[in-house]
TORKOL-4160 file (C-alpha; in steps of 0.2 Angstrom, whole numbers, padded with zeros to 4 digits, m for minus):
342
<pt num="1" X="0181" Y="0180" Z="m0105"/>
<pt num="2" X="0172" Y="0194" Z="m0095"/>
<pt num="3" X="0170" Y="0194" Z="m0077"/>
<pt num="4" X="0153" Y="0195" Z="m0070"/>
<pt num="5" X="0150" Y="0213" Z="m0062"/>
<pt num="6" X="0149" Y="0213" Z="m0043"/>
<pt num="7" X="0132" Y="0221" Z="m0043"/>
<pt num="8" X="0125" Y="0208" Z="m0055"/>
<pt num="9" X="0133" Y="0194" Z="m0045"/>
<pt num="10" X="0125" Y="0201" Z="m0029"/>
<pt num="11" X="0108" Y="0201" Z="m0037"/>
<pt num="12" X="0110" Y="0183" Z="m0043"/>
<pt num="13" X="0115" Y="0176" Z="m0026"/>
<pt num="14" X="0103" Y="0187" Z="m0016"/>
<pt num="15" X="0089" Y="0174" Z="m0016"/>
<pt num="16" X="0100" Y="0160" Z="m0011"/>
<pt num="17" X="0108" Y="0170" Z="0003"/>
<pt num="18" X="0091" Y="0175" Z="0010"/>
<pt num="19" X="0085" Y="0157" Z="0009"/>
<pt num="20" X="0101" Y="0151" Z="0019"/>
<pt num="21" X="0098" Y="0165" Z="0032"/>
<pt num="22" X="0080" Y="0160" Z="0034"/>
<pt num="23" X="0084" Y="0142" Z="0035"/>
<pt num="24" X="0095" Y="0146" Z="0050"/>
<pt num="25" X="0082" Y="0155" Z="0059"/>
<pt num="26" X="0066" Y="0147" Z="0055"/>
<pt num="27" X="0058" Y="0130" Z="0051"/>
<pt num="28" X="0043" Y="0126" Z="0040"/>
<pt num="29" X="0033" Y="0114" Z="0051"/>
<pt num="30" X="0018" Y="0111" Z="0039"/>
<pt num="31" X="0015" Y="0115" Z="0021"/>
<pt num="32" X="0005" Y="0109" Z="0006"/>
<pt num="33" X="m0004" Y="0115" Z="m0009"/>
<pt num="34" X="m0018" Y="0109" Z="m0021"/>
<pt num="35" X="m0034" Y="0112" Z="m0031"/>
<pt num="36" X="m0050" Y="0112" Z="m0022"/>
<pt num="37" X="m0068" Y="0111" Z="m0028"/>
<pt num="38" X="m0065" Y="0102" Z="m0044"/>
<pt num="39" X="m0082" Y="0097" Z="m0050"/>
<pt num="40" X="m0084" Y="0081" Z="m0060"/>
<pt num="41" X="m0099" Y="0071" Z="m0066"/>
<pt num="42" X="m0096" Y="0053" Z="m0072"/>
<pt num="43" X="m0110" Y="0043" Z="m0081"/>
<pt num="44" X="m0108" Y="0024" Z="m0082"/>
<pt num="45" X="m0117" Y="0020" Z="m0098"/>
<pt num="46" X="m0115" Y="0001" Z="m0099"/>
<pt num="47" X="m0132" Y="m0006" Z="m0105"/>
<pt num="48" X="m0149" Y="0003" Z="m0104"/>
<pt num="49" X="m0147" Y="0006" Z="m0085"/>
<pt num="50" X="m0136" Y="0021" Z="m0082"/>
<pt num="51" X="m0128" Y="0026" Z="m0065"/>
<pt num="52" X="m0120" Y="0043" Z="m0060"/>
<pt num="53" X="m0108" Y="0050" Z="m0048"/>
<pt num="54" X="m0106" Y="0069" Z="m0046"/>
<pt num="55" X="m0091" Y="0074" Z="m0035"/>
<pt num="56" X="m0082" Y="0089" Z="m0029"/>
<pt num="57" X="m0064" Y="0085" Z="m0027"/>
<pt num="58" X="m0049" Y="0093" Z="m0018"/>
<pt num="59" X="m0031" Y="0086" Z="m0021"/>
<pt num="60" X="m0017" Y="0092" Z="m0010"/>
<pt num="61" X="0001" Y="0088" Z="m0011"/>
<pt num="62" X="0016" Y="0089" Z="0001"/>
<pt num="63" X="0033" Y="0090" Z="m0007"/>
<pt num="64" X="0050" Y="0084" Z="0001"/>
<pt num="65" X="0058" Y="0100" Z="m0004"/>
<pt num="66" X="0055" Y="0118" Z="0003"/>
<pt num="67" X="0064" Y="0127" Z="m0012"/>
<pt num="68" X="0047" Y="0133" Z="m0019"/>
<pt num="69" X="0044" Y="0142" Z="m0002"/>
<pt num="70" X="0062" Y="0147" Z="0002"/>
<pt num="71" X="0069" Y="0151" Z="m0015"/>
<pt num="72" X="0055" Y="0154" Z="m0026"/>
<pt num="73" X="0060" Y="0139" Z="m0036"/>
<pt num="74" X="0045" Y="0131" Z="m0045"/>
<pt num="75" X="0054" Y="0116" Z="m0053"/>
<pt num="76" X="0045" Y="0103" Z="m0042"/>
<pt num="77" X="0028" Y="0110" Z="m0042"/>
<pt num="78" X="0014" Y="0100" Z="m0050"/>
<pt num="79" X="0003" Y="0115" Z="m0055"/>
<pt num="80" X="m0014" Y="0115" Z="m0047"/>
<pt num="81" X="m0021" Y="0116" Z="m0065"/>
<pt num="82" X="m0012" Y="0100" Z="m0069"/>
<pt num="83" X="m0020" Y="0092" Z="m0053"/>
<pt num="84" X="m0037" Y="0098" Z="m0059"/>
<pt num="85" X="m0034" Y="0090" Z="m0076"/>
<pt num="86" X="m0029" Y="0074" Z="m0068"/>
<pt num="87" X="m0046" Y="0072" Z="m0059"/>
<pt num="88" X="m0055" Y="0072" Z="m0076"/>
<pt num="89" X="m0042" Y="0061" Z="m0085"/>
<pt num="90" X="m0042" Y="0048" Z="m0071"/>
<pt num="91" X="m0061" Y="0048" Z="m0070"/>
<pt num="92" X="m0062" Y="0045" Z="m0089"/>
<pt num="93" X="m0049" Y="0031" Z="m0088"/>
<pt num="94" X="m0055" Y="0022" Z="m0072"/>
<pt num="95" X="m0073" Y="0028" Z="m0070"/>
<pt num="96" X="m0080" Y="0032" Z="m0052"/>
<pt num="97" X="m0087" Y="0018" Z="m0042"/>
<pt num="98" X="m0087" Y="0027" Z="m0025"/>
<pt num="99" X="m0079" Y="0043" Z="m0018"/>
<pt num="100" X="m0067" Y="0032" Z="m0008"/>
<pt num="101" X="m0061" Y="0022" Z="m0022"/>
<pt num="102" X="m0059" Y="0037" Z="m0034"/>
<pt num="103" X="m0049" Y="0046" Z="m0020"/>
<pt num="104" X="m0038" Y="0031" Z="m0018"/>
<pt num="105" X="m0035" Y="0031" Z="m0037"/>
<pt num="106" X="m0030" Y="0049" Z="m0037"/>
<pt num="107" X="m0019" Y="0048" Z="m0022"/>
<pt num="108" X="m0009" Y="0033" Z="m0028"/>
<pt num="109" X="m0007" Y="0041" Z="m0045"/>
<pt num="110" X="0001" Y="0057" Z="m0038"/>
<pt num="111" X="0013" Y="0046" Z="m0027"/>
<pt num="112" X="0018" Y="0034" Z="m0041"/>
<pt num="113" X="0020" Y="0048" Z="m0054"/>
<pt num="114" X="0030" Y="0061" Z="m0044"/>
<pt num="115" X="0044" Y="0054" Z="m0034"/>
<pt num="116" X="0047" Y="0071" Z="m0025"/>
<pt num="117" X="0029" Y="0071" Z="m0018"/>
<pt num="118" X="0030" Y="0065" Z="0000"/>
<pt num="119" X="0011" Y="0065" Z="0005"/>
<pt num="120" X="m0006" Y="0066" Z="m0004"/>
<pt num="121" X="m0022" Y="0071" Z="0004"/>
<pt num="122" X="m0038" Y="0069" Z="m0007"/>
<pt num="123" X="m0055" Y="0076" Z="m0001"/>
<pt num="124" X="m0071" Y="0071" Z="m0010"/>
<pt num="125" X="m0089" Y="0076" Z="m0007"/>
<pt num="126" X="m0103" Y="0067" Z="m0017"/>
<pt num="127" X="m0118" Y="0076" Z="m0023"/>
<pt num="128" X="m0134" Y="0066" Z="m0016"/>
<pt num="129" X="m0142" Y="0060" Z="m0032"/>
<pt num="130" X="m0154" Y="0045" Z="m0031"/>
<pt num="131" X="m0162" Y="0035" Z="m0045"/>
<pt num="132" X="m0180" Y="0041" Z="m0049"/>
<pt num="133" X="m0194" Y="0030" Z="m0044"/>
<pt num="134" X="m0210" Y="0031" Z="m0055"/>
<pt num="135" X="m0227" Y="0023" Z="m0055"/>
<pt num="136" X="m0228" Y="0012" Z="m0070"/>
<pt num="137" X="m0247" Y="0009" Z="m0069"/>
<pt num="138" X="m0250" Y="0027" Z="m0072"/>
<pt num="139" X="m0264" Y="0026" Z="m0059"/>
<pt num="140" X="m0260" Y="0040" Z="m0047"/>
<pt num="141" X="m0270" Y="0039" Z="m0031"/>
<pt num="142" X="m0269" Y="0042" Z="m0012"/>
<pt num="143" X="m0262" Y="0026" Z="m0007"/>
<pt num="144" X="m0243" Y="0021" Z="m0006"/>
<pt num="145" X="m0234" Y="0010" Z="m0018"/>
<pt num="146" X="m0236" Y="m0008" Z="m0014"/>
<pt num="147" X="m0217" Y="m0010" Z="m0016"/>
<pt num="148" X="m0215" Y="0001" Z="m0001"/>
<pt num="149" X="m0205" Y="0015" Z="m0010"/>
<pt num="150" X="m0214" Y="0029" Z="m0001"/>
<pt num="151" X="m0221" Y="0035" Z="m0017"/>
<pt num="152" X="m0240" Y="0040" Z="m0017"/>
<pt num="153" X="m0247" Y="0028" Z="m0029"/>
<pt num="154" X="m0260" Y="0014" Z="m0031"/>
<pt num="155" X="m0249" Y="0005" Z="m0043"/>
<pt num="156" X="m0232" Y="m0003" Z="m0044"/>
<pt num="157" X="m0216" Y="0008" Z="m0044"/>
<pt num="158" X="m0201" Y="0005" Z="m0054"/>
<pt num="159" X="m0183" Y="0012" Z="m0053"/>
<pt num="160" X="m0180" Y="0023" Z="m0068"/>
<pt num="161" X="m0166" Y="0018" Z="m0080"/>
<pt num="162" X="m0158" Y="0035" Z="m0083"/>
<pt num="163" X="m0167" Y="0048" Z="m0073"/>
<pt num="164" X="m0162" Y="0054" Z="m0056"/>
<pt num="165" X="m0168" Y="0066" Z="m0042"/>
<pt num="166" X="m0157" Y="0077" Z="m0030"/>
<pt num="167" X="m0161" Y="0071" Z="m0012"/>
<pt num="168" X="m0150" Y="0082" Z="0000"/>
<pt num="169" X="m0155" Y="0071" Z="0016"/>
<pt num="170" X="m0136" Y="0069" Z="0020"/>
<pt num="171" X="m0120" Y="0071" Z="0011"/>
<pt num="172" X="m0107" Y="0058" Z="0008"/>
<pt num="173" X="m0088" Y="0063" Z="0010"/>
<pt num="174" X="m0072" Y="0055" Z="0012"/>
<pt num="175" X="m0053" Y="0059" Z="0015"/>
<pt num="176" X="m0039" Y="0049" Z="0009"/>
<pt num="177" X="m0021" Y="0052" Z="0015"/>
<pt num="178" X="m0006" Y="0042" Z="0008"/>
<pt num="179" X="0012" Y="0045" Z="0013"/>
<pt num="180" X="0027" Y="0038" Z="0004"/>
<pt num="181" X="0036" Y="0032" Z="0020"/>
<pt num="182" X="0020" Y="0025" Z="0028"/>
<pt num="183" X="0012" Y="0009" Z="0019"/>
<pt num="184" X="m0004" Y="0012" Z="0029"/>
<pt num="185" X="m0018" Y="0019" Z="0019"/>
<pt num="186" X="m0029" Y="0032" Z="0029"/>
<pt num="187" X="m0047" Y="0031" Z="0022"/>
<pt num="188" X="m0060" Y="0041" Z="0032"/>
<pt num="189" X="m0078" Y="0041" Z="0027"/>
<pt num="190" X="m0091" Y="0053" Z="0033"/>
<pt num="191" X="m0109" Y="0059" Z="0034"/>
<pt num="192" X="m0114" Y="0077" Z="0036"/>
<pt num="193" X="m0130" Y="0087" Z="0036"/>
<pt num="194" X="m0141" Y="0073" Z="0042"/>
<pt num="195" X="m0155" Y="0083" Z="0051"/>
<pt num="196" X="m0167" Y="0073" Z="0061"/>
<pt num="197" X="m0181" Y="0076" Z="0073"/>
<pt num="198" X="m0193" Y="0066" Z="0084"/>
<pt num="199" X="m0208" Y="0073" Z="0094"/>
<pt num="200" X="m0207" Y="0062" Z="0109"/>
<pt num="201" X="m0197" Y="0048" Z="0119"/>
<pt num="202" X="m0183" Y="0060" Z="0123"/>
<pt num="203" X="m0179" Y="0065" Z="0141"/>
<pt num="204" X="m0166" Y="0074" Z="0151"/>
<pt num="205" X="m0167" Y="0073" Z="0170"/>
<pt num="206" X="m0157" Y="0071" Z="0185"/>
<pt num="207" X="m0142" Y="0082" Z="0179"/>
<pt num="208" X="m0132" Y="0094" Z="0190"/>
<pt num="209" X="m0143" Y="0104" Z="0201"/>
<pt num="210" X="m0134" Y="0119" Z="0208"/>
<pt num="211" X="m0135" Y="0138" Z="0209"/>
<pt num="212" X="m0132" Y="0140" Z="0191"/>
<pt num="213" X="m0146" Y="0129" Z="0185"/>
<pt num="214" X="m0162" Y="0136" Z="0178"/>
<pt num="215" X="m0167" Y="0121" Z="0166"/>
<pt num="216" X="m0181" Y="0110" Z="0173"/>
<pt num="217" X="m0181" Y="0091" Z="0171"/>
<pt num="218" X="m0187" Y="0087" Z="0154"/>
<pt num="219" X="m0197" Y="0071" Z="0155"/>
<pt num="220" X="m0203" Y="0072" Z="0137"/>
<pt num="221" X="m0196" Y="0084" Z="0124"/>
<pt num="222" X="m0193" Y="0087" Z="0106"/>
<pt num="223" X="m0176" Y="0079" Z="0100"/>
<pt num="224" X="m0168" Y="0087" Z="0085"/>
<pt num="225" X="m0150" Y="0087" Z="0079"/>
<pt num="226" X="m0139" Y="0088" Z="0063"/>
<pt num="227" X="m0128" Y="0073" Z="0063"/>
<pt num="228" X="m0110" Y="0074" Z="0058"/>
<pt num="229" X="m0101" Y="0057" Z="0058"/>
<pt num="230" X="m0085" Y="0050" Z="0052"/>
<pt num="231" X="m0076" Y="0034" Z="0053"/>
<pt num="232" X="m0059" Y="0027" Z="0048"/>
<pt num="233" X="m0056" Y="0010" Z="0040"/>
<pt num="234" X="m0042" Y="m0002" Z="0046"/>
<pt num="235" X="m0046" Y="m0013" Z="0031"/>
<pt num="236" X="m0050" Y="m0005" Z="0014"/>
<pt num="237" X="m0048" Y="m0021" Z="0003"/>
<pt num="238" X="m0063" Y="m0031" Z="0009"/>
<pt num="239" X="m0076" Y="m0016" Z="0011"/>
<pt num="240" X="m0089" Y="m0010" Z="m0001"/>
<pt num="241" X="m0088" Y="0009" Z="0003"/>
<pt num="242" X="m0105" Y="0013" Z="m0003"/>
<pt num="243" X="m0114" Y="m0001" Z="0006"/>
<pt num="244" X="m0104" Y="0004" Z="0022"/>
<pt num="245" X="m0109" Y="0022" Z="0021"/>
<pt num="246" X="m0128" Y="0017" Z="0019"/>
<pt num="247" X="m0126" Y="0005" Z="0034"/>
<pt num="248" X="m0119" Y="0019" Z="0045"/>
<pt num="249" X="m0133" Y="0030" Z="0040"/>
<pt num="250" X="m0146" Y="0017" Z="0044"/>
<pt num="251" X="m0138" Y="0013" Z="0061"/>
<pt num="252" X="m0138" Y="0032" Z="0066"/>
<pt num="253" X="m0157" Y="0033" Z="0060"/>
<pt num="254" X="m0162" Y="0017" Z="0069"/>
<pt num="255" X="m0154" Y="0022" Z="0086"/>
<pt num="256" X="m0162" Y="0039" Z="0085"/>
<pt num="257" X="m0179" Y="0034" Z="0079"/>
<pt num="258" X="m0181" Y="0016" Z="0084"/>
<pt num="259" X="m0196" Y="0005" Z="0078"/>
<pt num="260" X="m0208" Y="0014" Z="0067"/>
<pt num="261" X="m0223" Y="0010" Z="0078"/>
<pt num="262" X="m0216" Y="0011" Z="0096"/>
<pt num="263" X="m0199" Y="0021" Z="0094"/>
<pt num="264" X="m0185" Y="0021" Z="0106"/>
<pt num="265" X="m0182" Y="0030" Z="0122"/>
<pt num="266" X="m0167" Y="0043" Z="0123"/>
<pt num="267" X="m0162" Y="0048" Z="0141"/>
<pt num="268" X="m0149" Y="0059" Z="0133"/>
<pt num="269" X="m0141" Y="0064" Z="0117"/>
<pt num="270" X="m0125" Y="0056" Z="0124"/>
<pt num="271" X="m0133" Y="0039" Z="0126"/>
<pt num="272" X="m0141" Y="0039" Z="0108"/>
<pt num="273" X="m0124" Y="0045" Z="0101"/>
<pt num="274" X="m0115" Y="0031" Z="0110"/>
<pt num="275" X="m0127" Y="0017" Z="0105"/>
<pt num="276" X="m0125" Y="0022" Z="0087"/>
<pt num="277" X="m0106" Y="0022" Z="0087"/>
<pt num="278" X="m0105" Y="0005" Z="0096"/>
<pt num="279" X="m0117" Y="m0003" Z="0083"/>
<pt num="280" X="m0106" Y="0004" Z="0069"/>
<pt num="281" X="m0091" Y="m0005" Z="0077"/>
<pt num="282" X="m0101" Y="m0021" Z="0080"/>
<pt num="283" X="m0108" Y="m0022" Z="0062"/>
<pt num="284" X="m0093" Y="m0016" Z="0052"/>
<pt num="285" X="m0077" Y="m0025" Z="0057"/>
<pt num="286" X="m0067" Y="m0015" Z="0044"/>
<pt num="287" X="m0070" Y="0001" Z="0054"/>
<pt num="288" X="m0057" Y="0005" Z="0068"/>
<pt num="289" X="m0064" Y="0021" Z="0075"/>
<pt num="290" X="m0080" Y="0031" Z="0073"/>
<pt num="291" X="m0083" Y="0049" Z="0078"/>
<pt num="292" X="m0099" Y="0058" Z="0080"/>
<pt num="293" X="m0106" Y="0076" Z="0084"/>
<pt num="294" X="m0124" Y="0079" Z="0088"/>
<pt num="295" X="m0128" Y="0098" Z="0091"/>
<pt num="296" X="m0145" Y="0099" Z="0101"/>
<pt num="297" X="m0157" Y="0110" Z="0090"/>
<pt num="298" X="m0169" Y="0116" Z="0103"/>
<pt num="299" X="m0188" Y="0119" Z="0101"/>
<pt num="300" X="m0195" Y="0128" Z="0116"/>
<pt num="301" X="m0213" Y="0127" Z="0121"/>
<pt num="302" X="m0222" Y="0143" Z="0118"/>
<pt num="303" X="m0230" Y="0150" Z="0135"/>
<pt num="304" X="m0248" Y="0152" Z="0133"/>
<pt num="305" X="m0252" Y="0155" Z="0151"/>
<pt num="306" X="m0254" Y="0174" Z="0149"/>
<pt num="307" X="m0267" Y="0170" Z="0135"/>
<pt num="308" X="m0279" Y="0158" Z="0143"/>
<pt num="309" X="m0294" Y="0168" Z="0138"/>
<pt num="310" X="m0289" Y="0166" Z="0119"/>
<pt num="311" X="m0282" Y="0148" Z="0120"/>
<pt num="312" X="m0286" Y="0140" Z="0137"/>
<pt num="313" X="m0277" Y="0124" Z="0143"/>
<pt num="314" X="m0259" Y="0118" Z="0142"/>
<pt num="315" X="m0249" Y="0120" Z="0126"/>
<pt num="316" X="m0240" Y="0105" Z="0119"/>
<pt num="317" X="m0242" Y="0109" Z="0101"/>
<pt num="318" X="m0234" Y="0125" Z="0097"/>
<pt num="319" X="m0215" Y="0127" Z="0099"/>
<pt num="320" X="m0202" Y="0140" Z="0095"/>
<pt num="321" X="m0187" Y="0134" Z="0085"/>
<pt num="322" X="m0171" Y="0140" Z="0092"/>
<pt num="323" X="m0154" Y="0138" Z="0082"/>
<pt num="324" X="m0143" Y="0148" Z="0094"/>
<pt num="325" X="m0136" Y="0145" Z="0106"/>
<pt num="326" X="m0137" Y="0126" Z="0106"/>
<pt num="327" X="m0129" Y="0112" Z="0115"/>
<pt num="328" X="m0115" Y="0101" Z="0106"/>
<pt num="329" X="m0112" Y="0083" Z="0111"/>
<pt num="330" X="m0098" Y="0073" Z="0103"/>
<pt num="331" X="m0088" Y="0057" Z="0106"/>
<pt num="332" X="m0076" Y="0046" Z="0098"/>
<pt num="333" X="m0077" Y="0027" Z="0100"/>
<pt num="334" X="m0062" Y="0016" Z="0095"/>
<pt num="335" X="m0056" Y="m0002" Z="0096"/>
<pt num="336" X="m0043" Y="m0003" Z="0109"/>
<pt num="337" X="m0025" Y="m0002" Z="0104"/>
<pt num="338" X="m0029" Y="0006" Z="0087"/>
<pt num="339" X="m0023" Y="0023" Z="0081"/>
<pt num="340" X="m0033" Y="0034" Z="0070"/>
<pt num="341" X="m0032" Y="0051" Z="0061"/>
<pt num="342" X="m0049" Y="0057" Z="0066"/>
């Protein structure tokens, strides 16, 4: 039996020795890896009326061991390519009812299949497809559909069985986090990119008046923002995620715009934001906490005073859109004695 040469032995043990030395000096305090931007389309073809869900999925895993980082040992790594394949295979096996339910299916799969996985984080963004609405009378006119579908038509409108239109009014996303040692399921839903504007019934007066102030009281101004809103569920068993998302969006729009004929006054962005968050908690008992951000997209009045010979009188019709700088208003509203991951 031949002894292993000293030089070869040193080479074989170098990685483990380095790993031991590093473990004595440093500590990995956070880690994880995964596959992002996995695009998947699922079509439910049961019967003549089809439904679709197009998602962009990210799956991230946190392992118990650090040997992949410390020693370069890959034996516990579930390859990100395998994670990508899992998205497609589980979509085929279970279908996709909603972003949240599919994210829960994925997260539970990774925890139940791989005992060395400590935590799973699944992020899902849904593409905003809506079923197409068409005039079935073939009588296109200047009026609106009598079914109030906002389609210009003199006839009756009908939802199409298998045709859809991309409507990027707002994006639906969610985050699901499952940890092996914690029985609680963290499910967070969200809205982003919801841009809204109203031309009146917004004011901002009686704010701090000191040597730094130049802004005059605004008794009637344009109010425009891009709403970002997220909320965490304390109960995921009794909730219809798609209906809840539509409910939150509707609450935000109603508190911003008010009644279609008379509107609703907004004394500040803060107040409008708070009313929306409060109503979400009032209406959806399954939601424990809601967080919202409303950047104030400014529209400044164009000064026509130097041009009175050309356009005499006051100007309340022409404004200058200004994206930067902008104010940012945010708040988080929680039910008391409840913790959240927002």
